[in-house]
C-alpha positions, 0 to 999 in steps of 0.5 A: 499500500503506497501513496494514493494516486488521485483518481481520474474521476472526470477524465483529466490527465496530468498535462491539463490538470492546471487548466482543470483546477482553474476552469469550470470542471473544478467547480463541477468537481467541488460541487459534486464533492460537497454533495457527497454524504459526509463520510464519503466526502471525508474519506476522499479528502483524506485519501486524495487531497491529504494523501493519507493511506487507507489505514491512516484514514481509518484511524482518523475517522475511527472506522475500519480499513474496509469502511474506508475502501467501501466509502472511497469506492462509493464516493468515487462512483457518485462523483463519476455518476454526477460528472456523467449525469447518471446520479440515480445509480446510488440514490438508494444508498443511505447517507453516511453509513454506505448501506446499499 
């Protein structure tokens, strides 16, 4: 388990990252991140913005590594869905607990 690589949620490559950060895609991403349930948002921020490992993130949030993994997967899926307009996929997930 090494450092977390930022996910390519919106199809942004390294060469266009600076343009992405300054453009409307960044605003879309931040809106999507803000719309996530609190636990999913916290996991994504800690893993990909603060560059914590799964174990460090679990310790910070007081949960298991498995919960970090599942909340990461669900959060990234919701961001992908929001970016493609397919947000209904996780509409039945209860806020915060990640239960399907």
